[in-house]
C-alpha positions in Angstrom: 0.0 -0.1 -0.1 2.9 2.3 0.9 4.4 1.8 -2.5 0.9 2.4 -4.2 0.7 5.9 -2.4 4.2 6.6 -3.3 3.3 6.3 -6.9 0.2 8.6 -6.5 2.2 11.3 -5.1 5.4 11.3 -7.1 6.0 14.5 -9.1 7.3 15.3 -12.4 10.3 17.9 -12.0 9.7 21.4 -13.4 13.3 21.2 -14.7 12.4 18.1 -16.7 9.1 19.6 -18.1 10.8 22.7 -19.3 13.5 20.7 -20.8 10.9 18.4 -22.7 9.2 21.5 -24.0 12.3 23.2 -25.0 11.2 26.4 -23.5 14.8 27.4 -22.6 16.2 26.6 -26.1 13.1 27.6 -28.3 12.9 24.1 -29.6 10.6 21.0 -28.7 8.6 18.5 -30.3 5.9 21.0 -31.4 6.8 24.3 -33.4 6.9 27.5 -31.5 4.8 29.7 -34.0 2.3 31.7 -31.7 2.9 35.3 -30.4 1.0 37.5 -27.9 -1.7 38.7 -30.2 -2.4 35.2 -31.6 -2.5 33.5 -28.1 -4.7 36.4 -26.6 -7.1 35.6 -29.6 -6.9 32.0 -28.8 -8.2 32.9 -25.3 -10.7 35.2 -26.5 -11.8 32.9 -29.3 -12.3 30.0 -26.9 -14.3 32.2 -24.5 -16.6 34.7 -26.4 -19.2 32.7 -28.2 -19.0 29.7 -25.8 -21.8 31.2 -23.8 -22.8 34.6 -24.8 -24.5 33.6 -27.9 -26.9 31.1 -26.5 -26.4 30.6 -22.9 -28.9 33.4 -21.9 -31.9 31.1 -22.8 -30.8 28.9 -20.0 -29.4 31.5 -17.5 -32.0 34.0 -17.4 -35.0 31.8 -16.4 -32.7 30.9 -13.5 -31.6 34.5 -12.3 -33.9 37.0 -14.2 -32.2 40.3 -15.1 -29.8 39.5 -12.2 -28.1 37.3 -14.6 -25.8 40.3 -15.1 -24.6 39.6 -11.7 -24.1 36.2 -12.5 -21.8 37.1 -15.2 -20.1 39.4 -12.9 -19.6 36.6 -10.2 -18.3 34.0 -12.8 -16.0 36.7 -14.2 -14.7 37.4 -10.7 -13.8 33.8 -9.8 -12.4 33.3 -13.3 -10.2 36.5 -12.8 -8.9 35.4 -9.5 -8.0 32.1 -11.1 -6.6 33.7 -14.3 -3.8 35.6 -12.3 -3.0 32.2 -10.7 -2.8 30.5 -14.2 -0.5 33.5 -15.3 1.9 32.8 -12.6 2.0 28.9 -13.2 2.1 29.4 -17.0 5.2 31.5 -16.7 7.1 29.2 -14.3 6.0 25.9 -16.0 5.5 27.0 -19.8 4.6 23.5 -21.0 1.6 21.8 -22.8 -1.0 20.4 -20.6 -2.2 23.5 -18.5 -3.7 22.6 -15.2 -2.5 18.9 -15.7 0.9 19.6 -16.0 1.0 22.1 -13.1 -0.8 19.5 -10.8 1.9 16.9 -12.0 4.6 19.3 -10.9 3.1 20.4 -7.6 0.6 17.7 -6.1 1.6 14.5 -7.6 0.4 12.1 -10.5 -2.7 10.8 -8.8 -4.1 14.5 -8.5 -2.7 15.1 -12.1 -4.7 12.4 -13.4 -7.9 13.6 -11.7 -7.2 17.1 -13.1 -6.7 15.6 -16.6 -10.1 13.9 -16.4 -11.7 17.1 -15.4 -9.9 18.9 -18.3 -10.8 16.4 -20.9 -14.3 16.6 -19.6 -14.2 20.5 -19.9 -12.8 20.5 -23.3 -14.5 17.8 -24.9 -17.9 18.6 -23.7 -17.5 22.3 -24.3 -16.4 21.7 -27.9 -19.8 19.6 -28.2 -22.0 22.0 -26.4 -20.9 25.3 -28.5 -21.3 23.0 -31.7 -25.1 22.4 -30.5 -25.6 26.0 -30.3 -23.8 26.6 -33.8 -26.8 24.6 -35.3 -29.4 27.0 -34.0 -27.8 30.0 -35.2 -27.2 28.2 -38.7 -31.0 27.7 -38.9 -31.6 31.2 -38.2 -29.3 32.4 -41.0 -30.7 29.9 -43.4 -34.3 30.9 -42.6 -33.5 34.7 -43.0 -31.5 34.4 -46.2 -33.2 31.6 -47.9 -36.4 30.9 -46.2 -35.6 27.2 -45.2 -34.6 25.4 -42.1 -32.7 22.3 -41.4 -35.5 19.7 -40.4 -35.6 19.3 -36.5 -35.0 15.6 -36.9 -31.5 16.4 -38.4 -30.9 19.6 -36.3 -31.3 18.4 -32.5 -30.3 15.8 -30.2 -32.9 12.8 -29.3 -33.8 14.4 -26.0 -34.3 17.9 -27.8 -36.9 16.3 -30.1 -34.7 15.4 -33.0 -32.7 12.2 -34.3 -29.3 13.6 -34.6 -27.5 17.1 -34.7 -25.9 16.9 -38.1 -24.7 20.6 -38.4 -22.9 20.2 -34.9 -21.1 17.0 -36.2 -20.2 18.8 -39.5 -18.7 21.8 -37.5 -16.6 19.5 -35.3 -15.3 17.8 -38.6 -14.4 21.0 -40.3 -12.6 22.2 -37.1 -10.6 18.8 -37.0 -9.5 19.4 -40.7 -8.3 22.9 -39.8 -6.2 21.6 -36.9 -4.8 18.9 -38.7 -3.3 21.2 -41.4 -1.3 23.2 -38.9 -1.1 25.2 -35.6 0.1 28.3 -37.3 -2.8 28.1 -40.0 -5.4 27.4 -37.1 -4.1 30.5 -35.0 -4.3 32.8 -37.9 -7.7 31.7 -38.9 -9.2 31.9 -35.3 -7.7 35.5 -34.9 -9.7 36.7 -38.0 -12.9 35.0 -36.5 -12.3 36.6 -33.2 -12.2 40.1 -34.8 -15.3 39.3 -36.7 -17.2 38.1 -33.6 -16.1 41.2 -31.5 -17.5 43.4 -34.1 -20.8 41.6 -34.2 -21.2 41.8 -30.6 -20.4 45.5 -30.8 -23.2 45.8 -33.3 -25.6 43.8 -31.0 -24.9 46.4 -28.2 -25.2 49.5 -30.2 -28.7 48.4 -31.8 -29.8 46.7 -28.7 -29.6 49.7 -26.6 -32.4 51.3 -28.8 -34.6 48.7 -27.4 -33.8 49.3 -23.7 -36.9 49.4 -21.4 -36.5 49.8 -17.8 -39.7 47.8 -17.1 -37.7 44.7 -18.1 -35.6 45.2 -15.2 -38.4 45.3 -12.8 -38.3 42.5 -10.3 -34.6 42.3 -11.0 -33.8 39.3 -9.0 -37.1 37.1 -8.8 -35.3 34.0 -7.6 -33.0 35.8 -5.1 -29.4 34.8 -4.4 -29.9 31.1 -5.2 -31.0 32.1 -8.7 -28.2 34.1 -9.2 -25.5 31.7 -8.0 -27.4 28.9 -10.0 -27.2 30.9 -13.3 -23.6 31.6 -12.5 -22.9 27.8 -12.3 -24.6 27.4 -15.8 -22.7 30.0 -17.5 -19.4 29.6 -15.8 -18.3 27.4 -18.8 -18.2 30.4 -21.0 -14.8 31.3 -19.2 -13.3 28.0 -20.2 -11.1 29.9 -22.7 -8.9 31.4 -20.1 -7.7 28.1 -19.5 -7.1 27.3 -23.1 -4.2 29.9 -23.3 -2.3 27.8 -20.9 -2.6 24.6 -23.0 -0.4 26.1 -25.9 2.8 26.5 -23.6 5.1 24.5 -25.9 4.0 26.4 -29.2 4.2 29.9 -27.9 7.4 32.1 -28.7 9.1 33.5 -25.3 6.4 31.6 -23.3 7.2 33.1 -19.8 6.3 36.6 -21.0 3.9 35.9 -23.6 1.5 33.6 -21.5 0.8 35.6 -18.6 0.2 38.9 -20.9 -2.3 37.0 -23.1 -4.3 35.7 -20.1 -4.7 39.2 -18.9 -5.6 40.6 -22.2 -8.1 37.8 -22.7 -9.8 38.0 -19.3 -10.2 41.9 -19.6 -11.8 41.7 -22.9 -14.2 39.0 -22.2 -15.5 40.2 -18.8 -16.2 43.7 -20.6 -18.0 42.1 -23.4 -20.0 39.6 -21.4 -21.4 42.0 -19.0 -22.2 44.5 -21.7 -24.1 42.2 -23.8 -25.9 40.6 -20.8 -27.0 44.0 -19.8 -28.2 45.3 -23.0 -30.1 41.8 -23.8 -32.2 41.9 -20.4 -32.9 45.6 -20.9 -34.0 45.0 -24.3 -36.3 41.9 -23.8 -38.6 40.5 -21.1 -37.1 37.8 -19.1 -40.2 35.5 -20.0 -38.9 35.5 -23.5 -35.4 34.1 -23.0 -36.6 30.5 -21.8 -36.4 28.0 -24.8 -35.5 30.8 -27.2 -33.1 29.9 -29.9 -30.5 32.1 -31.3 -31.6 34.6 -28.8 -29.4 37.6 -29.6 -30.4 37.5 -33.2 -34.2 37.4 -32.2 -33.7 40.4 -29.9 -32.3 42.5 -32.7 -35.0 41.4 -35.0 -37.8 42.5 -32.6 -36.0 45.9 -32.1 -35.5 46.8 -35.6 -38.6 45.2 -37.2 -36.5 43.6 -39.9 -34.4 40.5 -40.3 -31.2 42.2 -41.4 -29.5 42.7 -38.0 -30.6 39.1 -37.0 -29.0 37.8 -40.2 -25.8 39.6 -39.6 -25.8 38.5 -35.9 -26.4 34.9 -37.0 -23.5 34.9 -39.5 -21.2 36.4 -36.8 -22.2 33.8 -34.4 -21.6 31.1 -36.8 -18.2 32.2 -37.2 -17.6 32.9 -33.5 -18.8 29.5 -32.4 -16.7 28.0 -35.3 -13.6 29.6 -33.5 -14.7 28.3 -30.1 -15.1 24.8 -31.0 -11.8 24.9 -32.8 -9.7 26.2 -29.8 -11.6 23.6 -27.4 -10.6 20.7 -29.7 -7.0 22.3 -29.9 -6.6 22.4 -26.1 -8.0 18.8 -25.5 -5.6 17.3 -28.1 -2.6 19.3 -26.4 -3.6 17.9 -23.0 -3.5 14.2 -24.3 -0.2 15.0 -25.9 1.2 15.9 -22.5 -0.3 12.8 -20.9 0.9 10.7 -23.6 4.4 12.0 -23.2 4.1 11.2 -19.4 3.0 7.4 -20.1 -0.5 7.8 -18.8 -2.3 7.2 -22.0 -1.1 5.4 -25.2 1.7 6.6 -27.4 -0.8 7.4 -30.4 -1.7 10.7 -28.6 2.0 12.2 -28.8 2.7 11.0 -32.3 3.6 14.2 -34.6 3.0 14.1 -38.1 6.4 15.1 -39.7 4.8 17.2 -42.5 2.2 19.2 -40.5 3.9 19.0 -37.1 0.6 18.4 -35.5 -0.6 15.2 -33.7 -2.9 14.1 -36.4 -4.4 10.8 -34.8 -4.8 12.5 -31.7 -6.9 15.2 -33.4 -9.0 12.6 -35.3 -9.8 10.5 -32.0 -10.8 13.7 -30.0 -12.8 15.1 -32.8 -14.8 11.7 -33.5 -15.6 11.7 -29.7 -16.7 15.4 -29.7 -18.8 15.0 -32.8 -20.8 12.0 -31.2 -21.5 14.0 -28.1 -22.6 17.1 -30.2 -24.9 15.0 -32.4 -26.7 13.1 -29.5 -26.6 15.2 -26.3 -28.7 18.4 -25.5 -26.9 21.5 -24.8 -28.2 22.1 -21.0 -26.5 19.1 -19.8 -23.2 19.5 -21.8 -23.1 23.2 -20.4 -23.0 22.2 -16.8 -20.8 19.3 -17.2 -18.3 21.7 -18.8 -18.7 24.1 -15.9 -17.7 21.6 -13.3 -14.8 20.3 -15.1 -13.5 23.9 -15.3 -13.9 24.6 -11.8 -12.1 21.7 -10.5 -9.2 22.6 -12.8 -9.3 26.2 -11.7 -9.1 25.2 -8.0 -6.2 22.9 -8.6 -4.3 25.6 -10.3 -4.9 28.0 -7.5 -3.7 25.2 -5.0 -0.8 24.7 -7.1 0.4 28.2 -6.9 0.5 27.9 -3.2 2.4 24.8 -3.3 5.0 25.9 -5.8 5.7 29.0 -3.9 6.7 26.6 -1.1 8.4 24.0 -2.9 10.2 25.9 -5.5 10.5 29.6 -4.3 13.6 30.5 -6.4 11.8 29.1 -9.7 11.9 31.7 -12.3 8.6 33.5 -12.8 7.5 35.9 -15.4 4.6 36.8 -13.2 3.5 36.6 -9.7 0.2 36.6 -8.4 -0.8 39.8 -6.5 -2.3 39.8 -3.1 -0.6 36.3 -2.5 -1.9 34.2 -0.5 -5.3 35.9 -0.4 -5.9 35.8 -4.2 -5.5 31.9 -4.5 -7.6 31.1 -1.5 -10.3 33.3 -2.6 -10.1 31.6 -6.1 -10.6 28.4 -4.3 -13.5 29.3 -2.3 -15.2 31.0 -5.3 -15.1 27.7 -7.4 -16.5 25.7 -4.4 -19.3 28.3 -4.1 -20.3 27.9 -7.8 -19.8 24.0 -7.7 -22.2 23.5 -4.8 -24.9 25.5 -6.9 -24.7 23.2 -9.7 -27.4 20.2 -9.9 -26.7 17.1 -8.0 -26.9 15.0 -11.3 -24.1 17.1 -12.7 -22.1 16.5 -9.7 -22.8 12.8 -9.7 -22.0 12.4 -13.3 -18.7 14.2 -13.0 -17.7 11.8 -9.9 -18.5 8.9 -12.0 -16.3 10.2 -15.1 -13.4 11.0 -12.5 -13.9 7.4 -11.0 -13.6 5.9 -14.6 -10.4 8.0 -15.2 -8.9 6.6 -11.9 -9.9 3.0 -13.0 -7.9 3.6 -16.3 -5.0 5.1 -14.2 -4.7 2.1 -11.8 -5.2 -0.5 -14.6 -2.9 0.9 -17.1 -1.5 4.5 -16.7 0.3 3.7 -13.3 2.5 0.9 -14.8 3.2 2.8 -17.9 4.0 6.2 -16.4 7.4 7.7 -17.4 8.2 8.0 -13.7 7.7 4.1 -13.2 11.2 2.7 -12.4 12.5 0.3 -14.9 11.9 -3.4 -14.1 
């Protein structure tokens, strides 16, 4: 038993991780092609669009107009964690994000649990936003051509359809772009992010014209419980801040670039989310949000009395959600890449195609699983499952900052958490507060998933770990 425990707590040296990634030499197995702007765009691209384009239809019925505060709460918790990510990303600039940080600070057993949460977070978030993509695609087709994809082919079985074909097609397109190359994917994502920011700015400018203070009456009809419940549902929309940290081995000058990109992404995302949510609840009665598809487009159409603003917004949402799915799939493949290098999952996940310098087989496997989820599972359940995976990863990162300050105080850091140790402690408490607000079925499903990951670890990973002594 003692030997088994020693395996669970064995840690991978930060020096070894940095050497493997080539952070000090500019080398590594993956090409370093991403700069500050492109990395910040990855963070923004993975975040904006994940929630704001469609999650209001789930969050407003829980909190009413006070959903604005739900976004603020989620943003504050994400912000506390973002600065913790910034410190660890500058100290351990490798692929794998919270998984790698946990491996360096808390040991192999905890790293495996975090990996399970991250795989849940990114795999499910890619599927969730792909489901939302089909809603806006139908809105665009209806406005431009007067046709819609039949419900049977545009919704999951539980949502009244057979299979969500557009969602599966979106995942396949993202997979093809990722296979082509990281630099190409980063450039395409940057363009899509600029388009989505422009579209959301359009929504704010036009949406203010429909502002009605009567819509804000009875601001918090379900009280504090409703506000925190909505925060739990929408928290998955901040998953992109973690996405930045998964690119550690493909970033130029990672110790400077990664903290800066995280801060830029956090500031941009928080401002845009709160602005759009505030305008939306001021322009439309809360009763209309429930079950509303392509909600932001519908709000603009009601204000203007014409379909053109909704058409523009729907087109922007299609581009925006494409970038979210792209970056979520990218992050998941890089986590599996790091795990495979550590021996905890099969070698197929770390094999690099010499022509594209991308993990092609890894990408195909991940995208296939995400496409199946997107085609068959409704968005409400996917959103909450993403939230809990994100929150657990965020907590571990905050704990990791405290541990690494004690175990490696002299480790070079390009950024240090302000207000230490209060900031990481508040981050941990904030994550716990949102977790307890989630539905019991979400928590149970997450525990079952984590249990399955531990079964895999004890059956296979623990014996194949790169830290396992040779026999």
